[in-house]
N, C-alpha and C positions, 0 to 999 in steps of 0.2 A: 386590179391592184398591181402596184409596182412591186418588183422583187429584186434582190441583189443576186450576186453570183451563187450564193449558197441556197437560193430559193426562198430565203426568209422574206416575209412581207415587209416592205419599207413603209413605215408609218411613224407618226409622232406619238411617243408614250406620254400619257398623263398619269402621274402618280398622285393619289389623293387619300386623305384620311376619310373615314365614313361621313363625317359632318361636311366634307367638301364636295360631295357628289353633285349637288345642284350646280356648283360653280364649274365642276369638270364638264358637265353637259354644256354649259355656256361657252367654255373654251372650245369644246368640240364643235359647237355651231359655227364659231369663227373659223376654225380650220376647214370645216365643210364648205363654207362660203368661198374660201380661197382654193378649194378643190383638192385638199390633202386628206389622206386617211389618218386615222388615229385609233388608239386603243386606251381605254381607261383601266388602270390597275388600282384597286381600292384595298387599303389596309393601314394599320397603325405603324407598321414597321418601316415605311418609306421615309427617307431623310433627304436633306440636300445632297449628300454624297451619292445616294441612289440615283437621283435625277442627273447630277453632274456626270457620273460614270456612264449612264445611259446615253447622254449626249455625245460622249467621247468615243463610244463604240461605233461600228459601222452604221448603216442605215442613213436616215435623213440628217442626223447630227443635231437634233433639237429635242428637248424634253421639257415637260412642265411638272412642277410640284405644287400641290395645293395642300397646305398644312397649317394648322393653328391660325386660321384666318388670313393667310397670305398666299398669293399666287406668285410663283417664281418661274421664269423662263430661262432655260440653260441652252447654250449652244457650244458646239465643239470649236467654234471660231475663237472663243475666249479660253485661254489656257489656265487661268486661275479658277478656283472653285467658287466663282461669284456668278450670280444670275445676270443676264442682260437686262431683264425686266423684273421688277419686284414691286408688287402693288397689293394693297389690302383686298381681301375677298369680301367686299361689302356691297358690290353692285354687279349684277349679271351683265350689264352693258360693258363694264370695264373688263370683265372676264372674257366676254366675246371679242372685244378689241385686242386683248392679249393673245387670244387664239389666232386672230387674223395676222397679228404681227409675228407670231411664231411661224406661221406658214410663209410669211413674206421673207423671213430669214432664208428659208429653203429656196424660195423662188427668186431671191436676189432683187426684191422690189423695195421701194421706199416704205418706211414704217408709217402707220397712221398715228397721229398725235392724240394724246389724251387731252381733252380741252381743259382749260384752266379751272373750271368749276369742279371737274372730277379730281384734278390735281390737288385742289384745296381740301379735299376730304381726307387725304392721306395724313395720318398721325403716326409718325415713327415711334412715338413713345409707347404705342400699343404693340410694337413688334415682339414676336416670341423670343425667348432666350437664345435659341439656336441662331437667330438672325444676326446677333452680335458677332458671330464667327464669320460672317460673310465678308 
């Protein structure tokens, strides 16, 4: 495991509500395939602010939030409190792809594209209320 100067383990934090745990595992599989460590934190209290703040603190500078049926990927490279990726948690393959892309932020590699069929599944009208603030 990688560590920073304080000895803290460098990893990508995945924050999820209890109903999002299966998608958190899929995101984790994508991170593992790209060779990066992660930790899943489960609870109702996690919010977009939690994930954004986590990405802005030391470490790898990337965090993931899975809440109310949506997956959001945050990075310290974006200074606004908006996610870089924001996709419905409807397909484990999309979740895995988002995990790979989260790792690719850290590795400075090109992103993998979501094919047009997956893109067509997205229905912004189903977005949770807090998403309107993004």
